[in-house]
Each structure stands twice: as structure tokens, then as C-alpha cells.
C-alpha positions as CSV (number, residue, x, y, z in Angstrom):
1,X,11.0,20.1,-2.8
2,X,13.3,18.5,-0.3
3,X,12.8,14.8,-0.8
4,X,13.8,13.9,2.8
5,X,11.2,16.4,4.2
6,X,8.6,15.0,1.8
7,X,8.8,11.5,3.3
8,X,9.5,12.4,6.9
9,X,6.9,11.2,9.4
10,X,6.7,10.6,13.2
11,X,6.8,7.0,14.4
12,X,4.7,6.7,17.5
13,X,6.4,3.6,18.7
14,X,9.6,2.5,20.4
15,X,9.7,-0.8,18.4
16,X,13.1,-1.3,16.8
17,X,11.5,-3.7,14.3
18,X,9.2,-0.9,13.1
19,X,12.1,1.5,12.8
20,X,14.0,-1.1,10.7
21,X,11.0,-1.7,8.4
22,X,10.4,2.0,7.8
23,X,14.1,2.4,7.0
24,X,13.8,-0.5,4.6
25,X,11.4,1.4,2.4
26,X,13.2,4.7,2.6
27,X,11.0,6.6,5.0
28,X,12.6,9.3,7.1
29,X,11.2,9.5,10.6
30,X,11.4,10.9,14.1
31,X,10.5,8.6,17.0
32,X,8.1,9.5,19.8
33,X,7.0,6.5,21.9
34,X,3.5,6.8,23.3
35,X,1.5,4.9,25.8
36,X,-2.2,4.3,25.4
37,X,-4.6,2.1,27.5
38,X,-4.5,-1.3,25.7
39,X,-7.5,-2.7,27.5
40,X,-10.1,-4.3,25.2
41,X,-13.6,-2.9,25.5
42,X,-16.6,-5.2,26.3
43,X,-17.8,-6.9,23.1
44,X,-14.9,-5.5,21.0
45,X,-13.8,-7.8,18.2
46,X,-10.0,-8.4,17.8
47,X,-10.1,-6.6,14.4
48,X,-11.8,-3.5,15.9
49,X,-9.6,-3.7,19.0
50,X,-6.3,-3.7,17.1
51,X,-7.4,-1.0,14.7
52,X,-8.6,1.3,17.5
53,X,-5.2,1.0,19.3
54,X,-3.3,1.8,16.2
55,X,-5.4,4.9,15.6
56,X,-5.1,6.0,19.2
57,X,-1.4,5.6,19.1
58,X,-1.2,7.6,15.8
59,X,-3.4,10.4,17.2
60,X,-1.4,10.5,20.5
61,X,1.8,10.8,18.6
62,X,0.5,13.6,16.4
63,X,-0.8,15.6,19.4
64,X,2.2,15.1,21.7
65,X,5.0,16.1,19.3
66,X,6.6,19.5,19.8
67,X,8.2,20.1,16.4
68,X,6.9,22.6,13.9
69,X,5.4,22.0,11.4
70,X,3.9,18.8,13.0
71,X,4.6,15.6,11.2
72,X,2.0,13.0,10.2
73,X,2.2,10.3,12.9
74,X,2.2,6.6,12.3
75,X,0.9,4.2,14.9
76,X,0.7,0.4,14.8
77,X,-0.5,-2.5,16.9
78,X,-0.2,-6.3,16.6
79,X,-2.1,-9.1,18.2
80,X,-1.8,-12.8,18.0
81,X,-5.0,-14.7,18.0
82,X,-5.3,-18.5,18.7
83,X,-8.9,-19.5,18.3
84,X,-10.7,-16.7,20.1
85,X,-7.9,-16.0,22.6
86,X,-5.6,-13.0,22.2
87,X,-2.0,-13.8,23.1
88,X,-0.2,-10.7,24.3
89,X,3.3,-10.3,25.6
90,X,4.2,-13.0,28.1
91,X,4.3,-12.0,31.7
92,X,7.1,-14.3,32.7
93,X,8.8,-17.6,31.7
94,X,5.9,-19.8,32.7
95,X,3.5,-17.7,30.7
96,X,5.8,-17.5,27.7
97,X,6.4,-21.2,27.6
98,X,2.7,-21.9,27.9
99,X,2.0,-19.6,24.9
100,X,4.6,-21.5,22.8
101,X,3.2,-24.8,23.8
102,X,-0.3,-23.7,22.8
103,X,1.0,-22.5,19.4
104,X,2.9,-25.8,18.8
105,X,1.5,-27.7,15.8
106,X,-1.3,-25.2,15.4
107,X,-2.3,-22.4,13.0
108,X,-2.9,-18.9,14.5
109,X,-3.8,-15.5,13.2
110,X,-1.8,-12.3,13.4
111,X,-3.6,-9.0,13.0
112,X,-1.5,-5.9,12.6
113,X,-3.2,-2.5,12.1
114,X,-1.3,0.5,10.9
115,X,-2.6,4.1,11.2
116,X,-1.5,7.5,9.9
117,X,-2.8,10.7,11.5
118,X,-2.4,14.4,11.0
119,X,-4.7,17.4,11.7
120,X,-7.1,16.5,8.9
121,X,-7.5,12.7,9.1
122,X,-6.6,9.5,10.9
123,X,-6.7,6.5,8.5
124,X,-6.1,2.9,9.3
125,X,-5.5,-0.4,7.4
126,X,-5.6,-3.9,8.8
127,X,-3.3,-6.8,7.7
128,X,-4.4,-10.4,8.5
129,X,-2.0,-13.3,8.3
130,X,-2.0,-17.0,9.3
131,X,1.0,-18.7,10.8
132,X,1.4,-22.4,11.2
133,X,3.9,-23.8,13.7
134,X,5.4,-27.2,13.5
135,X,5.3,-29.3,16.7
136,X,7.7,-28.0,19.3
137,X,9.5,-30.1,21.9
138,X,9.6,-28.9,25.5
139,X,13.3,-28.6,25.2
140,X,13.0,-26.3,22.2
141,X,10.5,-24.2,24.0
142,X,12.7,-23.9,27.1
143,X,15.8,-23.1,25.0
144,X,13.9,-20.5,23.0
145,X,12.6,-18.7,26.1
146,X,16.1,-18.7,27.6
147,X,17.4,-17.0,24.4
148,X,15.7,-13.8,25.6
149,X,14.0,-13.2,22.3
150,X,10.4,-13.9,23.1
151,X,10.0,-11.9,26.3
152,X,8.6,-8.7,24.8
153,X,6.9,-10.1,21.7
154,X,3.1,-10.6,21.1
155,X,2.4,-14.3,21.2
156,X,5.9,-14.9,22.7
157,X,7.9,-15.3,19.4
158,X,9.6,-13.2,16.7
159,X,9.2,-14.4,13.1
160,X,12.4,-12.5,12.1
161,X,14.5,-14.2,14.8
162,X,15.2,-17.7,16.0
163,X,11.5,-18.6,15.8
164,X,11.7,-18.7,12.0
165,X,12.7,-22.4,12.4
166,X,9.3,-23.1,14.0
167,X,7.2,-21.8,11.2
168,X,6.0,-24.4,8.7
169,X,3.7,-22.1,6.8
170,X,2.9,-18.4,6.4
171,X,-0.2,-17.1,4.6
172,X,-0.1,-13.3,4.4
173,X,2.5,-10.7,5.2
174,X,5.9,-11.5,6.7
175,X,6.3,-7.8,7.6
176,X,2.8,-7.8,9.0
177,X,3.7,-10.6,11.4
178,X,6.9,-8.6,12.3
179,X,4.7,-5.7,13.3
180,X,4.4,-3.3,10.4
181,X,2.9,-4.5,7.1
182,X,4.8,-2.6,4.5
183,X,2.1,-2.9,1.7
184,X,-0.5,-1.3,3.9
185,X,2.0,1.3,5.2
186,X,2.9,2.3,1.7
187,X,-0.8,2.6,0.8
188,X,-1.4,4.9,3.8
189,X,1.6,7.1,2.9
190,X,0.2,7.4,-0.6
191,X,-3.1,8.6,0.8
192,X,-1.1,11.3,2.6
193,X,0.7,12.4,-0.5
194,X,3.9,10.4,0.0
195,X,4.8,8.4,-3.1
196,X,7.8,6.2,-2.0
197,X,9.0,5.0,-5.4
198,X,8.6,8.5,-6.9
199,X,10.6,9.9,-4.1
200,X,13.4,7.3,-4.4
201,X,13.9,8.1,-8.1
202,X,14.6,11.7,-7.3
203,X,17.2,11.0,-4.6
């Protein structure tokens, strides 16, 4: 069997970080960015919300692709939770700086759900991590925002970028906080018949 075809999937996301992480573990993929309504439903818990979005993205990617045969589609979603407040992507500088100020000196949670869908099934796994920031100065917050890095990131920061110097403690998955937990991703791929290490030995 062609080993590249064996591991090829569809990534239903435009995130360069998710592309980088899939490449890290040797997964071949096509990219098809999808848009779904990301409004939380009344009474929906953060855990249910993030998993629903990941599954909707995976399903949308599978249904909207035009190639034949269709590839299993991977969708993912990440939320930052401070207390009971979900911190999304900052709207502007004022919002972004306010987010960072609220995270300063505190521990928050990061939930990332990853889902894989084909015509037979749509499975999802959830990664939970805790991130503790050291106390940030106003000057650091301002300079970090001005770097341009946090503008499109959930919670207003990127663990793999400049914000690494803010993080005093991480409990959980580094790649989960980045936006694609690789342990859970590999487990899903295994459920779909894709054994990454077995494939890599044949290449």
C-alpha cells in the first residue's frame, strides 16, 4: 500500500500551527478551511462547546471536499477559560491587552478538542491543560501586543512564540495549548486505521 496515501487526511483548518504539528508527526494532508457558527448554545458547558465545534468543523470539511475518494477530515477547536469566562480572539488592542492583564499572575485552562470524520463516523477527543502566567508588567503587555503575535490567538497569546517567557508552569499538553494535541490526534488516527509509527518504519 502507498504509505503516503495511507496517512493522508484533510485538515479542515487554515491554522499554520496545526499544519506544522501534523507535519511533525508525519501526516500527509490537504487543507480546506471551513467556517462554522462559533456561537455557544444556551447552557452549553465549555467542554461540550469546544467538542461540538471540532466535530462540526470535521464534518463540514469531509462534506465540502471535492476530491475522490474523500479523505477523512480533521477538525479542531481551542478555547481559553479563565474562571468561567471564555477568552476568544481579541477584537482589538484594548481587548487584547485586557485579556493579558487578566491572565497575569493567574492560572487558566486551555481546552482543545480534535475530531476526525468520514462517511462512517465522527469521533472527538478533548485535551485539558492548565497554564500559569507570571505577573506581567503593563510595558510587557503593550510590547507583546505590538509584536503582532497575539492578534489572532485564543486568549491573546501564543505559547510557541514570544509568550513562552510569560509561562511559569504548564500542566498538560504543550501541543494542546498550541491548538492540536498530538497524543489525542494520534489516538484518533489509530481509530481510523492509521498507525503513525508503523507507517514511518515502512518509509
